[in-house]
C-alpha positions in Angstrom: -101.2 199.1 33.3 -103.2 202.2 32.3 -104.5 200.2 29.3 -105.9 197.5 31.5 -107.4 200.1 33.9 -108.9 201.9 30.9 -110.5 198.8 29.5 -111.9 197.9 32.9 -113.4 201.4 33.3 -114.9 201.3 29.9 -116.5 198.0 30.6 -117.9 199.1 34.0 -119.4 202.3 32.6 -120.7 200.6 29.5 -122.4 197.8 31.6 -123.9 200.4 33.9 -125.2 202.5 31.0 -126.7 199.4 29.2 -128.4 198.1 32.4 -129.9 201.5 33.1 -131.2 201.9 29.6 -132.6 198.3 29.4 -134.1 198.5 33.0 -135.8 201.8 32.2 -137.3 200.3 29.1 -138.4 197.3 31.1 -140.1 199.4 33.7 -141.9 201.5 31.1 -143.2 198.7 28.9 -143.6 195.7 31.1 -146.6 196.6 33.1 -149.7 198.8 33.6 -148.8 201.8 35.6 -148.3 201.8 39.3 -149.3 198.2 39.8 -146.1 197.0 38.1 -143.9 199.7 39.6 -145.2 198.8 43.1 -144.3 195.1 42.4 -141.8 194.3 45.2 -139.1 192.8 42.9 -139.3 195.8 40.5 -139.5 198.3 43.4 -136.3 196.8 44.8 -134.6 197.2 41.5 -135.4 200.9 41.4 -133.3 201.4 44.5 -130.3 199.8 42.7 -130.3 202.0 39.7 -128.9 205.1 41.5 -125.9 203.0 42.4 -125.4 202.0 38.8 -125.6 205.6 37.8 -122.9 206.4 40.4 -120.8 203.6 39.0 -121.3 205.1 35.5 -120.0 208.5 36.7 -117.0 206.9 38.5 -116.2 204.7 35.4 -116.2 207.8 33.2 -113.7 209.6 35.6 -111.4 206.6 35.7 -111.7 206.2 31.9 -110.6 209.9 31.5 -107.6 209.3 33.8 -106.5 206.2 32.0 -107.0 207.8 28.5 -104.9 210.8 29.6 -102.0 208.6 30.6 -102.3 206.7 27.3 -102.5 209.8 25.1 -99.6 211.7 26.8 -97.5 208.6 27.4 -96.9 209.8 31.0 -98.3 207.3 33.6 -98.3 210.0 36.3 -100.8 212.1 34.2 -103.5 209.7 35.3 -103.4 211.4 38.7 -103.0 215.0 37.5 -106.4 216.8 37.0 -104.5 219.5 35.1 -103.6 216.9 32.5 -107.2 215.7 32.4 -108.3 219.3 31.6 -105.8 219.5 28.7 -107.4 216.4 27.2 -110.9 217.7 27.8 -110.2 221.1 26.2 -107.9 220.0 23.3 -109.3 216.8 22.0 -112.5 215.5 20.5 -112.3 212.6 22.9 -112.4 215.1 25.8 -115.3 217.1 24.4 -117.3 213.9 23.9 -116.4 212.8 27.4 -117.6 216.1 28.9 -121.0 215.7 27.2 -121.3 212.1 28.5 -120.4 213.2 32.1 -123.1 215.9 32.0 -125.6 213.3 30.9 -124.4 210.7 33.5 -125.0 213.3 36.3 -128.5 213.9 34.9 -129.0 210.2 34.8 -128.0 209.9 38.5 -130.5 212.6 39.4 -133.3 210.9 37.5 -132.7 207.5 39.0 -132.9 209.0 42.5 -136.0 210.9 41.5 -137.6 207.8 40.0 -137.3 205.7 43.2 -140.8 206.9 44.2 -143.3 204.7 42.3 -145.7 207.6 42.0 -143.4 209.4 39.6 -141.3 206.4 38.5 -142.9 206.0 35.0 -142.2 209.5 33.9 -138.7 209.4 35.4 -137.8 206.2 33.6 -139.0 207.5 30.3 -136.5 210.3 30.8 -133.9 207.8 31.9 -134.4 205.8 28.7 -133.9 209.0 26.7 -130.8 210.2 28.5 -129.1 206.7 28.6 -129.7 206.3 24.9 -128.1 209.7 24.2 -125.1 208.7 26.3 -124.6 205.6 24.2 -125.0 207.7 21.0 -122.4 210.2 22.2 -120.0 207.3 23.0 -120.1 206.3 19.3 -118.8 209.8 18.4 -115.4 208.9 19.8 -115.3 205.3 18.4 -113.6 203.7 15.4 -116.8 204.3 13.5 -116.5 208.1 13.8 -113.0 208.0 12.4 -114.1 206.7 9.0 -114.1 208.8 5.9 -118.0 208.7 5.8 -118.9 208.6 9.5 -122.6 209.0 8.9 -122.7 205.5 7.3 -120.9 203.9 10.2 -122.0 205.9 13.2 -125.7 205.5 12.6 -125.7 201.7 12.5 -123.3 201.6 15.4 -125.5 203.9 17.5 -128.5 201.8 16.7 -126.5 198.7 17.6 -125.5 199.9 21.1 -129.0 201.2 21.9 -130.5 197.8 20.9 -127.7 196.1 23.0 -128.8 198.3 26.0 -132.4 197.3 25.6 -131.5 193.6 25.4 -128.7 193.5 28.0 -130.3 195.8 30.5 -133.6 194.1 30.1 -131.9 190.8 30.7 -130.4 192.0 33.9 -133.8 193.1 35.1 -135.3 189.8 34.0 -132.8 188.0 36.2 -133.4 190.3 39.1 -137.2 190.0 38.9 -136.9 186.2 38.9 -134.7 186.1 42.0 -136.7 188.8 43.9 -140.0 187.2 43.0 -138.8 183.8 44.3 -137.8 185.3 47.7 -140.9 187.5 48.1 -143.0 187.0 51.3 -146.1 187.7 49.2 -145.3 184.9 46.8 -148.6 184.9 45.0 -148.6 188.6 44.1 -144.9 188.6 43.4 -145.3 185.5 41.1 -148.2 187.1 39.2 -146.8 190.5 38.7 -143.3 189.2 38.0 -144.5 186.7 35.3 -146.7 189.4 33.8 -143.7 191.7 33.5 -141.5 189.0 32.1 -144.0 188.0 29.5 -144.5 191.6 28.4 -140.8 192.2 28.1 -140.2 188.9 26.3 -142.5 190.0 23.4 -139.9 192.6 22.4 -136.8 190.6 23.2 -136.9 188.6 20.0 -137.3 191.5 17.5 -134.7 193.4 19.5 -132.3 190.5 19.2 -132.9 190.2 15.5 -132.3 193.9 14.9 -129.2 193.7 17.2 -127.8 190.9 15.1 -128.5 192.8 11.8 -126.9 196.0 12.9 -124.0 194.1 14.4 -123.3 192.5 11.0 -123.4 195.9 9.4 -121.0 197.4 12.0 -118.6 194.4 11.8 -118.6 194.5 8.0 -117.6 198.1 8.1 -114.8 197.4 10.5 -113.5 194.3 8.8 -113.6 195.9 5.3 -113.3 192.6 3.5 -110.1 191.6 5.2 -111.6 188.4 6.6 -108.1 186.8 7.1 -107.5 189.4 9.8 -110.3 187.8 11.9 -108.0 184.9 12.8 -104.7 186.8 12.9 -105.4 190.0 14.9 -106.7 190.9 18.4 -109.7 192.6 16.9 -110.6 189.5 15.0 -110.3 187.1 18.0 -112.4 189.4 20.1 -115.0 189.6 17.4 -115.0 185.8 17.1 -115.4 185.5 20.9 -118.4 187.8 20.6 -120.0 185.6 18.0 -119.4 182.4 20.0 -120.9 183.9 23.1 -123.8 185.2 21.1 -124.5 181.7 19.8 -124.6 180.3 23.3 -126.8 183.1 24.5 -129.3 182.6 21.7 -129.5 178.9 22.5 -130.3 179.6 26.2 -132.7 182.5 25.2 -134.6 180.2 22.8 -135.0 177.6 25.5 -136.1 180.1 28.1 -138.6 181.8 25.7 -140.2 178.6 24.3 -139.9 176.1 27.2 -139.2 177.6 30.7 -141.3 180.8 30.5 -144.5 179.0 29.1 -144.1 176.4 31.8 -144.0 179.1 34.4 -147.0 181.0 32.9 -149.2 177.9 32.3 -148.4 176.1 35.6 -147.2 173.1 33.6 -144.6 172.5 36.3 -144.7 173.5 39.9 -144.0 177.3 40.1 -141.0 176.7 42.3 -139.4 174.1 40.0 -140.2 176.1 36.8 -138.9 179.3 38.4 -135.7 177.7 39.5 -135.0 176.4 36.0 -135.7 179.7 34.5 -133.6 181.6 37.0 -130.6 179.3 36.5 -130.8 179.4 32.7 -131.3 183.2 32.5 -128.5 183.7 35.0 -126.1 181.8 32.8 -127.4 183.9 29.9 -126.7 187.1 31.7 -123.2 186.0 32.7 -122.4 185.2 29.1 -123.9 188.5 28.0 -121.6 190.4 30.5 -118.6 188.5 28.9 -120.0 189.5 25.5 -120.0 193.2 26.5 -116.4 192.7 27.7 -115.4 191.3 24.3 -117.1 194.3 22.7 -115.2 196.6 24.9 -111.9 194.9 23.9 -112.9 195.2 20.3 -113.5 198.9 20.7 -110.0 199.2 22.2 -108.3 197.3 19.4 -107.3 198.4 15.9 -110.1 197.4 13.5 -109.4 194.4 11.3 -109.3 196.5 8.1 -106.5 198.6 9.5 -104.7 196.0 11.5 -101.2 195.0 10.2 -100.5 191.3 9.8 -96.8 191.2 9.8 -96.6 187.4 10.2 -99.3 185.0 9.0 -99.5 182.2 11.6 -100.9 179.5 9.3 -99.4 177.5 6.4 -102.6 177.9 4.3 -105.3 180.4 3.4 -108.6 180.2 1.7 -109.0 181.6 -1.8 -111.2 180.3 -4.6 -109.3 182.2 -7.3 -105.8 181.0 -6.1 -107.0 177.4 -5.7 -108.7 177.2 -9.0 -105.6 175.9 -10.8 -105.0 173.1 -8.2 -105.8 169.6 -9.3 -109.1 168.3 -8.0 -110.5 171.6 -7.0 -113.5 171.4 -9.4 -114.3 167.8 -8.2 -114.2 168.8 -4.6 -116.4 171.8 -5.2 -119.0 169.7 -7.0 -118.9 167.1 -4.1 -119.4 169.9 -1.6 -122.4 171.2 -3.7 -124.0 167.7 -3.5 -123.6 167.6 0.3 -125.2 171.0 0.6 -128.1 169.9 -1.5 -128.4 166.8 0.7 -128.5 169.0 3.8 -131.2 171.1 2.3 -133.3 168.1 1.3 -132.9 166.7 4.8 -134.1 170.0 6.3 -137.2 170.0 4.1 -137.9 166.3 4.8 -137.8 166.8 8.5 -141.0 168.9 8.3 -142.9 165.7 7.3 -140.7 162.9 8.5 -142.5 159.6 8.3 -140.1 156.7 8.0 -137.4 158.1 10.4 -137.7 160.2 13.6 -137.4 163.9 12.9 -134.3 164.2 15.2 -132.4 161.6 13.1 -133.3 163.4 9.8 -132.2 166.8 11.2 -129.0 165.2 12.5 -128.2 163.7 9.1 -128.9 167.1 7.5 -126.6 168.8 9.9 -123.9 166.2 9.3 -124.2 166.7 5.5 -123.9 170.5 6.0 -120.8 170.2 8.2 -119.1 167.8 5.7 -120.0 170.1 2.8 -118.4 173.1 4.6 -115.3 171.1 5.4 -115.0 169.8 1.8 -115.5 173.3 0.4 -112.8 174.8 2.7 -110.5 172.0 1.7 -111.1 172.7 -2.0 -110.3 176.4 -1.7 -107.3 176.0 0.7 -104.0 177.1 -0.9 -100.5 177.4 0.5 -99.5 180.5 2.4 -96.3 181.9 3.9 -95.4 183.9 6.9 -95.4 187.0 4.6 -98.7 186.3 2.7 -100.6 189.1 4.4 -97.7 191.4 5.1 -98.5 194.9 3.9 -96.3 196.5 1.3 -93.7 198.9 2.8 -93.5 200.8 -0.5 -96.3 202.8 -2.2 -97.4 201.8 -5.7 -96.0 204.8 -7.5 -93.8 205.5 -10.5 -90.6 205.8 -8.6 -90.9 202.4 -7.1 -92.1 200.8 -10.3 -89.2 202.3 -12.3 -86.7 201.0 -9.7 -88.4 197.6 -9.8 -88.0 197.6 -13.6 -84.3 198.3 -13.4 -83.9 195.6 -10.7 -85.8 193.1 -12.9 -83.6 193.9 -15.9 -80.5 193.4 -13.8 -81.5 190.2 -12.0 -84.4 188.5 -13.6 -84.5 188.8 -17.5 -82.0 186.0 -18.0 -84.7 183.5 -17.0 -88.0 185.5 -17.1 -87.3 187.3 -20.3 -87.4 191.0 -21.2 -91.2 191.2 -20.8 -91.5 188.7 -17.9 -93.1 186.0 -20.2 -90.8 183.3 -18.9 -88.9 183.1 -22.2 -85.4 184.3 -21.2 -82.3 182.8 -22.7 -81.6 180.6 -19.6 -85.2 179.4 -19.3 -84.7 176.2 -21.2 -81.8 175.1 -19.0 -83.9 175.3 -15.8 -85.5 172.3 -14.1 -88.9 174.0 -14.6 -89.7 176.7 -17.0 -90.4 180.1 -15.4 -94.0 181.1 -15.2 -95.5 183.7 -17.6 -95.9 186.8 -15.4 -97.2 189.0 -18.3 -100.2 187.2 -19.7 -101.3 184.9 -16.9 -103.2 186.5 -14.0 -100.8 185.5 -11.2 -101.0 188.9 -9.5 -104.8 188.6 -9.3 -104.7 185.1 -7.8 -101.9 185.7 -5.3 -101.3 188.4 -2.7 -98.4 190.9 -2.8 -97.0 189.2 0.3 -96.7 185.9 -1.6 -94.6 187.5 -4.3 -92.5 189.2 -1.7 -91.9 185.8 -0.1 -91.1 184.0 -3.4 -88.6 186.8 -4.3 -87.0 186.5 -0.9 -86.6 182.7 -0.6 -86.9 181.7 -4.3 -88.0 178.4 -5.8 -85.2 175.9 -5.3 -87.1 173.1 -7.1 -87.3 175.3 -10.2 -83.8 176.8 -10.1 -84.9 180.3 -8.9 -82.6 181.6 -6.2 -83.8 183.7 -3.3 -82.9 187.4 -3.2 -83.5 188.0 0.5 -79.7 188.4 1.1 -79.0 190.3 -2.1 -81.8 192.8 -2.2 -83.1 195.1 0.5 -86.7 194.9 1.8 -87.6 198.0 -0.2 -85.9 196.6 -3.4 -88.1 193.4 -3.1 -91.2 195.5 -2.7 -90.2 197.5 -5.8 -90.0 194.3 -7.7 -93.5 193.3 -6.5 -94.8 196.7 -7.6 -93.2 196.3 -11.0 -94.7 192.8 -11.5 -98.1 194.2 -10.7 -97.8 197.0 -13.3 -96.6 194.4 -15.9 -99.9 192.4 -15.4 -102.0 195.5 -15.3 -100.4 196.8 -18.4 -101.4 193.6 -20.2 -105.0 193.9 -18.9 -105.1 197.5 -20.2 -105.1 196.2 -23.8 -108.9 196.3 -23.7 -108.9 200.0 -23.3 -110.1 202.1 -26.3 -110.5 205.7 -27.0 -114.1 205.6 -25.6 -115.0 205.7 -21.9 -117.1 202.7 -20.9 -119.9 204.4 -18.9 -119.9 203.4 -15.2 -117.4 200.6 -15.8 -113.9 201.3 -14.4 -111.7 198.2 -14.2 -110.7 197.6 -10.5 -107.2 196.6 -11.4 -106.4 199.6 -13.6 -105.5 202.2 -11.0 -103.2 204.8 -12.4 -99.8 204.7 -10.5 -99.1 207.9 -8.7 -96.1 210.1 -9.6 -94.6 213.4 -8.6 -93.5 215.9 -11.2 -92.2 219.5 -11.7 -93.8 221.5 -14.5 -92.5 224.3 -16.8 -93.3 226.9 -14.1 -91.3 225.1 -11.4 -94.5 224.0 -9.6 -94.3 220.5 -8.0 -97.4 218.3 -7.8 -98.5 214.6 -7.8 -101.1 212.9 -9.9 -103.0 212.1 -6.7 -103.4 215.9 -6.0 -106.2 215.7 -8.5 -108.0 212.8 -6.8 -111.7 213.5 -6.2 -111.3 216.9 -7.9 -110.5 216.5 -11.6 -110.0 214.0 -14.3 -106.5 214.1 -15.9 -105.5 213.7 -19.6 -102.0 212.2 -19.5 -100.2 212.9 -22.7 -97.0 211.0 -23.4 -95.1 212.5 -26.3 -92.0 212.4 -28.4 -90.4 215.4 -30.0 -90.8 216.4 -32.8 -93.2 213.6 -33.7 -95.9 214.9 -31.4 -95.5 218.6 -32.2 -98.8 218.8 -34.2 -100.7 217.1 -31.4 -99.2 219.3 -28.7 -100.2 222.4 -30.7 -103.7 221.0 -31.1 -104.0 220.6 -27.3 -103.6 224.4 -27.0 -106.9 224.8 -28.7 -108.5 222.0 -26.8 -107.4 223.2 -23.4 -110.4 225.3 -22.6 -112.7 222.4 -23.6 -110.8 220.2 -21.2 -110.7 222.5 -18.2 -114.3 223.6 -18.5 -115.2 219.9 -17.8 -113.2 219.7 -14.5 -110.2 218.1 -16.1 -106.5 218.9 -16.5 -103.8 218.1 -19.1 -100.4 216.8 -18.0 -97.9 216.3 -20.9 -95.0 214.0 -20.2 -92.0 213.4 -22.5 -91.3 209.7 -22.9 -87.7 210.1 -22.2 -88.0 212.1 -19.0 -86.0 215.4 -18.8 -87.2 218.0 -21.4 -84.4 220.1 -22.9 -85.2 223.5 -24.5 -84.9 222.4 -28.1 -87.6 219.7 -27.4 -90.1 222.1 -25.8 -93.3 223.0 -27.7 -93.0 226.5 -26.3 -95.5 228.3 -24.2 -98.5 226.0 -23.5 -101.5 226.5 -21.2 -101.4 223.0 -19.8 -98.8 221.5 -17.5 -95.6 220.2 -19.1 -93.4 217.9 -17.1 -89.8 218.9 -17.2 -88.4 216.0 -15.3 -89.4 212.5 -14.3 -87.9 209.7 -16.4 -89.7 207.2 -14.1 -93.1 208.3 -15.3 -92.6 207.3 -18.9 -90.9 204.1 -17.9 -93.9 203.2 -15.7 -96.7 204.1 -18.1 -95.1 202.4 -21.0 -96.7 199.2 -19.6 -100.1 200.6 -20.7 -99.2 200.7 -24.4 -100.6 197.3 -25.3 -103.9 196.9 -27.3 -106.0 194.1 -28.6 -104.6 194.6 -32.1 -101.0 194.9 -31.0 -100.4 193.1 -27.6 -96.6 193.5 -28.1 -95.5 190.3 -26.5 -92.1 189.5 -27.9 -88.7 191.1 -27.8 -87.8 194.2 -25.7 -91.2 195.9 -26.3 -92.1 198.8 -28.6 -92.7 202.2 -27.1 -95.2 204.3 -29.2 -94.2 207.7 -30.2 -97.4 209.2 -28.7 -100.0 207.9 -26.3 -102.8 209.6 -24.3 -104.5 208.2 -21.2 -107.7 209.5 -19.5 -107.7 209.1 -15.7 -110.9 209.7 -13.9 -111.0 211.6 -10.6 -111.0 208.4 -8.6 -107.7 207.4 -10.0 -108.6 204.8 -12.6 -107.5 204.5 -16.3 -110.7 204.8 -18.4 -109.6 205.4 -22.0 -106.5 205.4 -24.2 -105.6 206.9 -27.6 -102.8 205.5 -29.7 -102.7 207.6 -32.9 -100.9 204.8 -34.8 -103.8 202.4 -34.1 -107.0 204.3 -33.3 -109.1 206.5 -35.5 -108.6 210.2 -35.4 -111.9 211.1 -33.6 -109.9 211.7 -30.3 -108.5 214.8 -31.9 -112.0 216.2 -32.4 -112.9 218.5 -29.5 -116.5 217.3 -29.4 -115.5 213.7 -29.1 -113.0 214.4 -26.3 -115.6 216.6 -24.5 -118.1 213.8 -24.6 -115.7 211.5 -22.8 -114.9 214.1 -20.2 -118.6 214.8 -19.7 -119.2 211.1 -19.0 -116.5 211.1 -16.4 -117.7 214.3 -14.8 -121.3 213.0 -14.2 -120.2 209.6 -12.7 -120.2 209.2 -9.0 -117.9 206.9 -7.1 -118.6 203.4 -8.5 -115.8 201.5 -6.8 -113.4 202.7 -4.0 -110.6 205.0 -5.1 -107.5 203.4 -6.5 -105.2 201.9 -3.9 -101.9 203.4 -3.1 -100.4 200.0 -2.3 -100.6 196.6 -4.0 -102.4 193.9 -2.0 
């Protein structure tokens, strides 16, 4: 119940805030001094604004009460001022609320002060400023303020809500002026002053709406974060779609009002009463839709953003993915046909400008039909099968422990058909109705989502002879297998790595799996502890084969650390016994963690030796360079590469390159997607 009350209070205070802002802007820019402010319709509106300011104060109080009950989980706290004070003093939400309440009280005083037309213009300039600051403060407790880089999300969001206030509040005033002017006893003066005010305001309405749409796209993009599927599977997405549909209807009415009804009223093309009635009805509908749009925005703000929303169950048997559908028969032909339809739509649009043989309306209708058919055919071409688990998030992090467990599960349950290296060449593969797919060299993990693999492991492929493991393996076990399959594919992709860092070109799929370890001093850390701080040189060694290199690293250590990097040496076989130790070394030496070597062995492949057959060959020594954003950037295999890596100057140059790079792509993910 408190959630419903909270949403209602947020909507009321937001509507009041927006109307006060837009009305104040309207009063300031829509006329010349006292003449406009003395206009009866506008003067009547000035007397309403204090009531809206009072509603704003009341809405803030109710919102605090509802938020207190939601935060504490105790419904009775909604009626306890002491609990309110706890939220006000102890939370960021409470501090922002306090600032907004102070501004709301100031706004109430200004609207009362501005009721006198002699001082109204100055008062409403101040009202505009205070109302805008209130909206800006509201963004400080929004989803945008919770982002890692709030400056890049709060600023466009603040601009968006201010523009929304100018448009929505101005629209409310627009409607009120029309109705008041129509009922005025001094119809001539009311008609003249009202039309003048409407015309002046309408000149800024279009650029305001354009800027509102642009900032809205930026804000929505930040909150969706590329997870467009969530738009049709989460509450946030449906509310956002509702906003867009309402906006389309509003734009259609606004265009008709701006280019048909208002010119008719101004130019006396129709009787004033008839033209005014049409305009009043149209703009009233527009304002009603706008109020619903603000409600949808309020519900959006109260929902988990699409990029953070969890889609446990995908409700559709399909999804749209060009990469996943590229192997389906007929995809290319469908895409070409869609391209032809789009071209026909563009030609029809251009031809409509100088239509001679057919009426322009028919040409435009044909172009629209071609466009709609093109969109439908394109979507059909990129549609691919989906399951209930397609967008389910992984329950297990993509780390060495999970991958090593997945490797063991694969060996125990899957190698008979899929082979030791997941190439689909196991001893039982030839006896199956359909040969298992090659999970090593073919980019299946890039084309399909992690949830798809989880579903296939759970239910199997009866038509190809693969059983489902949903009853045999736990949920975490199945996610471990998914993580292992992803590292298998990424390991094959890593064959293009060399001992040189490609400047500014990290590969998005080559995130280094995280791992925890204990070093020779008993200190426990994770690889991710170095994220955003230092690059890491991972050294995988065998003893005594790597003895000379480990000794060389002693002399290189100062070169490495002086370039904001660290060395972590990991024995291939996990636990390090005393007779295998290189002795005292300045870098970190892992003393346990068999799963680390088992995981990173996947990155051993190279162009010259892809190692595709048999059980796989583990090199005696391998070094990987991980940048501070978590991506594998270079690899040295002494058996295959030249010896320049051992030179301190060459290694320093690679580290210098990583140190000067800024964030190019987002940091490596902790879960597969």
